[in-house]
C-alpha positions as CSV (number, residue, x, y, z in Angstrom):
1,P,-13.2,11.7,-16.6
2,A,-9.7,10.9,-18.2
3,A,-9.7,6.8,-18.7
4,P,-6.8,5.4,-15.9
5,P,-2.9,5.8,-17.2
6,S,-2.6,1.8,-19.5
7,L,0.6,0.8,-19.8
8,N,2.6,1.1,-23.5
9,L,3.4,-3.0,-24.3
10,H,3.2,-4.3,-27.9
11,Y,1.2,-6.5,-27.2
12,D,-2.8,-7.2,-24.6
13,I,-1.8,-8.6,-21.7
14,A,-5.9,-9.8,-21.0
15,E,-5.7,-11.3,-24.6
16,R,-2.6,-13.9,-23.6
17,R,-4.1,-14.8,-20.5
18,R,-6.7,-15.5,-21.3
19,Q,-5.7,-17.9,-24.0
20,K,-3.4,-19.3,-21.4
21,E,-6.1,-20.5,-19.0
22,A,-8.3,-21.6,-22.2
23,A,-5.5,-24.0,-22.1
24,H,-6.4,-25.3,-19.3
25,E,-9.2,-26.6,-16.3
26,P,-10.7,-23.8,-14.6
27,I,-8.7,-23.8,-10.8
28,A,-11.0,-25.0,-8.0
29,L,-11.6,-22.6,-5.2
30,T,-9.7,-23.3,-2.0
31,E,-10.0,-22.1,1.3
32,G,-6.3,-21.9,1.6
33,I,-5.4,-18.6,0.1
34,F,-8.1,-16.9,2.3
35,R,-5.0,-16.0,4.6
36,A,-5.0,-13.7,8.2
37,Y,-5.0,-10.4,6.2
38,D,-6.0,-10.6,3.1
39,I,-6.9,-13.7,-0.1
40,R,-3.0,-14.4,-1.9
41,G,-2.5,-17.2,-4.0
42,V,0.5,-18.6,-7.0
43,I,-1.4,-18.1,-10.7
44,D,-2.9,-20.4,-12.5
45,K,-2.5,-23.0,-9.1
46,T,-5.1,-21.1,-6.9
47,L,-6.3,-18.0,-9.0
48,D,-8.0,-17.3,-11.7
49,S,-9.6,-14.3,-13.1
50,G,-12.8,-17.6,-12.2
51,V,-11.5,-17.3,-9.0
52,A,-11.2,-13.3,-8.4
53,R,-14.8,-13.6,-10.2
54,K,-16.1,-15.2,-6.9
55,I,-14.4,-13.3,-5.2
56,G,-16.1,-10.1,-6.2
57,Q,-19.2,-11.5,-5.8
58,A,-18.8,-12.4,-2.2
59,V,-17.0,-9.1,-1.8
60,G,-20.1,-7.2,-3.4
61,S,-22.6,-9.5,-1.0
62,E,-20.9,-8.7,1.4
63,V,-20.7,-4.4,0.6
64,L,-24.8,-4.7,-0.3
65,Q,-25.6,-6.0,2.9
66,R,-23.8,-3.1,4.6
67,K,-25.2,-0.6,2.1
68,A,-21.0,0.8,1.7
69,G,-21.5,0.5,-1.7
70,P,-19.6,1.7,-4.8
71,V,-16.7,-0.9,-4.8
72,V,-13.5,1.0,-6.0
73,V,-11.0,-1.5,-7.6
74,A,-7.4,-1.2,-8.1
75,R,-4.4,-3.3,-9.3
76,D,-0.2,-3.1,-9.5
77,G,1.5,-4.2,-12.0
78,R,1.7,-7.4,-12.2
79,L,0.8,-9.5,-15.3
80,S,-2.1,-11.2,-14.4
81,G,-3.7,-8.5,-13.2
82,P,-5.8,-6.9,-15.7
83,Y,-7.8,-9.8,-16.9
84,L,-7.8,-10.8,-12.4
85,M,-9.6,-7.1,-12.7
86,K,-11.9,-8.7,-14.7
87,G,-13.1,-10.9,-13.4
88,V,-13.5,-9.2,-10.0
89,I,-15.3,-6.6,-11.2
90,D,-17.3,-9.1,-13.0
91,G,-18.4,-11.0,-10.5
92,I,-19.0,-6.9,-8.4
93,V,-21.6,-6.4,-10.5
94,S,-23.6,-9.2,-10.8
95,T,-24.4,-9.0,-7.3
96,G,-26.1,-5.9,-8.2
97,C,-23.2,-3.7,-6.4
98,D,-21.3,-0.7,-8.3
99,V,-17.8,0.0,-9.1
100,I,-15.8,2.7,-9.4
101,D,-12.1,1.5,-11.7
102,I,-9.3,2.9,-11.1
103,G,-6.9,1.5,-12.7
104,A,-3.8,0.5,-12.5
105,A,-3.0,2.5,-9.6
106,P,-1.1,2.2,-6.3
107,T,-2.3,1.3,-2.3
108,G,-2.5,4.0,-1.1
109,V,-4.4,6.0,-4.0
110,L,-7.6,2.8,-3.1
111,Y,-7.7,3.8,-0.7
112,Y,-7.5,7.9,-0.9
113,A,-10.2,6.9,-3.8
114,A,-12.1,4.8,-1.0
115,H,-12.2,6.8,1.9
116,E,-13.1,10.6,-0.6
117,F,-15.3,9.2,-4.0
118,A,-17.1,6.0,-2.3
119,Q,-18.3,4.9,1.7
120,G,-14.7,3.4,2.0
121,S,-15.1,-0.3,0.3
122,A,-12.7,-1.4,-1.9
123,I,-10.6,-3.8,-3.7
124,V,-6.8,-3.9,-4.1
125,I,-5.4,-6.8,-6.9
126,T,-2.2,-6.9,-5.3
127,G,0.7,-9.6,-4.5
128,S,2.9,-6.6,-2.3
129,H,6.0,-7.6,-2.2
130,N,6.1,-11.9,-3.5
131,P,7.3,-13.5,-6.4
132,P,5.6,-12.5,-10.2
133,D,3.8,-15.9,-10.2
134,Y,1.7,-14.4,-7.0
135,N,-1.1,-11.6,-6.6
136,G,-3.6,-11.3,-4.3
137,F,-6.1,-9.5,-2.6
138,K,-6.5,-7.0,0.1
139,V,-10.3,-5.8,0.9
140,M,-11.7,-2.9,2.6
141,V,-15.4,-2.5,3.3
142,G,-17.4,-0.1,4.5
143,G,-14.0,1.4,5.7
144,D,-12.3,-1.5,7.7
145,T,-9.7,-3.6,6.4
146,L,-10.6,-7.0,6.8
147,H,-8.7,-9.5,8.0
148,G,-9.0,-13.1,10.1
149,E,-13.0,-14.4,10.7
150,A,-14.5,-11.9,7.8
151,I,-11.8,-12.8,5.2
152,M,-12.7,-16.8,6.3
153,G,-16.6,-14.9,5.9
154,L,-16.1,-13.9,2.0
155,Y,-15.2,-17.9,2.1
156,H,-18.2,-19.3,3.4
157,R,-20.7,-17.2,1.9
158,I,-19.1,-18.1,-2.0
159,V,-19.4,-22.1,-0.2
160,K,-22.6,-21.8,0.6
161,G,-23.9,-19.9,-2.5
162,D,-24.7,-16.7,0.1
163,L,-24.5,-14.3,-3.3
164,K,-26.3,-11.4,-4.2
165,S,-27.7,-10.9,-8.0
166,G,-27.8,-8.2,-9.6
167,Q,-26.8,-5.7,-12.6
168,G,-24.5,-3.2,-10.7
169,R,-22.4,-0.4,-13.1
170,V,-19.5,0.2,-13.6
171,E,-17.9,3.5,-13.3
172,R,-14.0,4.5,-15.0
173,R,-12.0,7.6,-12.9
174,N,-8.7,8.4,-13.0
175,V,-8.1,9.3,-9.2
176,I,-4.5,9.4,-9.8
177,K,-4.2,13.8,-9.7
178,D,-6.3,14.6,-7.0
179,Y,-4.0,12.3,-4.6
180,I,-1.4,14.2,-5.1
181,L,-2.8,17.9,-5.4
182,R,-5.0,16.5,-2.3
183,I,-1.5,15.7,-0.4
184,S,0.7,19.3,-2.2
185,E,-1.5,20.8,-0.7
186,D,-1.3,19.5,2.5
187,V,2.3,19.0,3.3
188,K,4.0,21.9,2.8
189,V,8.3,20.9,2.5
190,E,10.2,24.3,3.4
191,K,14.0,23.2,1.6
192,P,13.4,21.3,-1.2
193,L,15.8,18.3,-0.5
194,R,17.4,16.4,-3.5
195,V,15.8,12.6,-3.0
196,V,16.2,8.9,-5.3
197,L,12.9,7.3,-5.7
198,D,12.9,3.2,-6.0
199,C,10.4,2.2,-7.2
200,G,11.3,-1.5,-7.8
201,N,10.0,-1.9,-11.0
202,G,6.7,-1.0,-8.6
203,I,2.6,0.2,-8.9
204,G,4.5,2.9,-7.8
205,G,5.9,4.8,-10.4
206,V,3.1,5.9,-11.7
207,C,2.1,8.8,-10.0
208,A,5.1,8.5,-6.7
209,P,7.9,10.5,-8.2
210,D,4.9,13.2,-9.3
211,V,4.1,13.8,-5.4
212,L,7.0,14.3,-4.2
213,R,7.4,16.6,-6.6
214,A,4.1,18.7,-6.5
215,L,5.8,19.1,-2.6
216,G,8.9,20.9,-4.7
217,D,11.6,18.4,-4.2
218,E,13.5,16.9,-6.5
219,V,13.4,14.0,-7.1
220,L,15.5,10.9,-8.9
221,P,13.3,8.0,-10.0
222,L,14.8,4.4,-10.1
223,Y,13.3,2.1,-11.8
224,D,10.0,4.1,-12.4
225,E,8.5,1.7,-14.6
226,V,6.1,-0.8,-14.1
227,D,7.4,-3.8,-15.1
228,G,5.5,-7.6,-13.2
229,T,8.5,-9.0,-13.7
230,F,10.6,-7.6,-10.7
231,P,13.1,-7.4,-13.6
232,N,15.7,-5.3,-11.3
233,H,15.6,-6.3,-7.4
234,H,12.8,-7.6,-5.6
235,P,10.1,-5.2,-5.0
236,D,10.7,-5.1,-0.9
237,P,12.4,-2.6,0.9
238,S,12.8,-4.5,4.3
239,E,15.4,-7.2,2.7
240,P,18.5,-4.8,3.0
241,E,20.0,-6.2,-0.4
242,N,17.2,-4.9,-2.7
243,L,18.6,-1.5,-1.5
244,Q,22.3,-1.6,-3.0
245,D,21.6,-0.3,-5.9
246,L,19.1,3.2,-4.0
247,I,21.8,2.9,-1.4
248,E,24.5,3.1,-4.8
249,S,22.8,5.8,-6.6
250,V,22.3,8.0,-3.6
251,R,25.8,8.3,-3.1
252,L,26.9,9.2,-6.9
253,M,24.0,11.9,-6.9
254,D,25.6,12.8,-3.7
255,A,21.2,13.1,-3.1
256,D,20.5,14.3,0.7
257,L,18.2,11.2,0.3
258,G,17.0,7.6,-0.6
259,L,13.3,5.5,-0.4
260,A,12.1,2.6,-1.0
261,L,9.1,1.8,-2.4
262,D,7.5,-1.9,-2.1
263,G,5.4,-3.6,-5.4
264,D,2.1,-2.1,-4.7
265,A,3.7,1.2,-2.3
266,D,2.1,0.5,0.7
267,R,5.2,0.2,2.7
268,L,8.5,3.1,3.0
269,G,12.3,1.9,2.9
270,V,15.0,5.5,4.4
271,V,18.8,5.1,3.7
272,T,21.4,7.7,4.4
273,L,23.4,9.2,1.7
274,A,26.6,7.7,3.9
275,G,24.4,4.0,2.7
276,D,22.9,3.5,5.9
277,I,20.0,1.7,6.2
278,I,17.5,3.3,8.9
279,F,15.0,0.6,10.0
280,P,11.2,2.0,10.1
281,D,11.3,1.7,13.7
282,R,14.0,4.9,13.7
283,V,11.8,5.9,11.1
284,M,8.8,5.6,13.6
285,M,10.9,7.7,15.6
286,L,10.5,10.8,13.8
287,L,7.2,10.8,11.9
288,A,6.1,9.7,15.6
289,L,7.8,13.0,17.2
290,D,6.2,14.8,14.5
291,V,2.8,13.6,15.1
292,L,3.7,14.0,19.1
293,D,3.9,17.3,18.3
294,R,1.0,18.7,17.8
295,N,-1.4,15.9,19.6
296,P,0.2,15.8,22.9
297,G,-0.2,13.0,25.0
298,A,-1.8,10.6,22.2
299,T,-1.2,6.8,22.2
300,I,1.1,5.8,19.0
301,I,0.6,2.3,17.9
302,Y,3.6,0.4,16.7
303,D,4.2,-4.2,16.1
304,V,6.4,-6.0,18.5
305,K,8.6,-6.5,16.2
306,C,10.2,-3.5,16.5
307,T,12.9,-2.3,19.3
308,G,12.8,-1.6,23.0
309,H,14.7,2.1,22.3
310,L,10.9,3.7,20.1
311,P,8.1,3.4,23.1
312,K,10.9,5.6,25.2
313,V,11.4,7.9,22.3
314,I,7.5,7.8,22.1
315,R,7.3,8.3,26.1
316,E,9.7,11.2,26.9
317,A,7.6,13.0,23.6
318,G,4.9,12.4,26.2
319,G,2.8,10.3,23.4
320,V,1.6,6.6,24.6
321,P,3.5,4.3,23.4
322,M,1.2,0.7,22.7
323,M,3.0,-2.3,21.8
324,Y,0.1,-4.9,19.5
325,K,0.2,-7.5,16.6
326,T,1.5,-7.1,13.2
327,G,-0.9,-7.2,10.0
328,H,-1.8,-4.0,8.7
329,S,-6.0,-4.5,9.2
330,L,-4.9,-5.4,12.2
331,I,-3.9,-2.9,13.4
332,K,-5.9,-0.2,10.8
333,A,-9.0,-1.2,13.1
334,K,-6.8,-0.9,16.5
335,M,-6.1,2.7,15.3
336,K,-10.1,3.6,14.5
337,E,-11.1,1.8,18.1
338,L,-8.2,4.3,20.4
339,G,-8.3,7.5,18.1
340,S,-4.6,6.9,17.5
341,P,-3.1,9.3,15.2
342,F,-0.4,7.4,14.0
343,A,1.0,3.2,14.7
344,G,3.4,2.1,12.3
345,E,5.3,-1.6,11.6
346,M,9.0,-2.7,11.7
347,S,7.8,-4.2,7.8
348,G,7.5,-0.6,6.3
349,H,3.9,0.3,7.3
350,F,3.4,4.1,8.3
351,F,-0.3,4.8,9.2
352,F,-1.4,8.1,9.9
353,A,-5.2,9.3,10.9
354,E,-3.7,12.9,11.8
355,R,-4.2,15.1,8.6
356,W,-5.5,11.8,6.7
357,Y,-7.4,8.3,6.5
358,G,-6.2,6.5,8.8
359,V,-4.2,3.8,6.5
360,D,-0.8,2.7,5.3
361,D,1.1,4.3,2.5
362,G,4.7,4.8,1.9
363,I,3.8,8.0,-0.7
364,Y,2.6,9.9,1.7
365,S,4.3,8.0,4.3
366,A,7.8,9.6,2.2
367,A,5.8,13.3,1.7
368,R,5.7,13.7,5.3
369,L,8.9,12.3,6.3
370,L,9.8,15.1,3.2
371,E,8.3,17.3,5.4
372,I,10.1,16.7,8.9
373,L,13.2,16.7,6.6
374,G,13.5,20.0,4.9
375,A,12.0,21.6,8.1
376,A,15.1,21.0,9.7
377,E,17.9,23.2,9.6
378,T,20.6,19.9,9.9
379,P,20.9,17.7,6.8
380,P,19.3,14.6,5.9
381,E,21.8,12.3,7.1
382,A,22.9,14.3,11.0
383,I,18.8,13.8,12.1
384,L,18.4,10.1,10.9
385,N,21.6,9.1,12.4
386,A,20.9,11.3,15.6
387,L,18.1,8.3,16.4
388,P,18.7,6.1,19.0
389,T,19.3,2.5,17.2
390,S,19.5,-1.5,18.2
391,Y,18.8,-4.6,16.8
392,S,15.5,-5.6,16.1
393,T,14.0,-8.5,15.4
394,P,14.1,-8.9,11.4
395,E,10.5,-10.7,9.4
396,L,11.3,-14.4,9.9
């Protein structure tokens, strides 16, 4: 298999980082970085490659205990990614657990690889939509995304020294081609659309335009160069000010639709030709109607921040609406428990279990949205504007 695509930089980021790290004392592991849905900290304050190595040891030990190896590892485009990734991989293999290194790739590609080429264990090194000096880890073990006590369990494992030792192997794989093929074989767009896709200088730029082009759509990429300093705008499509360039470009290019991804491409934002932002609970209505068409009577899960229109639309379509707690890990666990084919969150995470792996992936969600819009006689703008709208609580 070919090596993962590298970023063309005139200096070695990992080397710079090592020099910088050598200049200060190693960071002590603190309990505060172990959060509800992931592990997250600030580079050189609560996170460095030593901390990453300990996290790798804990995850490797956990995975071995559950006989769920190997661990697929990926990172987003943040500048601290390469050396944190090295730390994590060193930690995992030191336990005797094997690693599949897929390089710089979106979180959705990692989830795909974990289900297709491994037994559902994975770590992605991502700061998602946080400022550039943040980074963190989302962890899956045996198909379960760790949250709450399971994440604290990793911390206690490190503190107690309950870590295995051995010598694991590292295999490098480029899975992006397989990922594009898997989506383009499954998702069929009848009528190609013209789409502006804002990657926000996040990691989605490495393959999101290619995925949508493989469906036959015309894609005009915006900020698709991966740059961990996020020079153009912050990669968070849930904030309207981050969508202004996209709205302008859609008008300028007379496109059918504008789509935006966050830093690790697991969330999706949508805007129309007229410059209206279609909030995620309205996008969910469209996606849920499509899924219910093939799965009548299914339970559709949504988080507490969505508006009151959504359950009504789900009910009218013959589905069972279920409100649940916010948090990608919590929603995935609930979907599994109830056998739900689709779920979504007001932050722009959409989870497909129908035809996919029950995970959130902004790129795959974009493909499914284009499939629906491309099958209709009506222009996308008219379809999206017809969805009931009202006010909802933004993230506070």
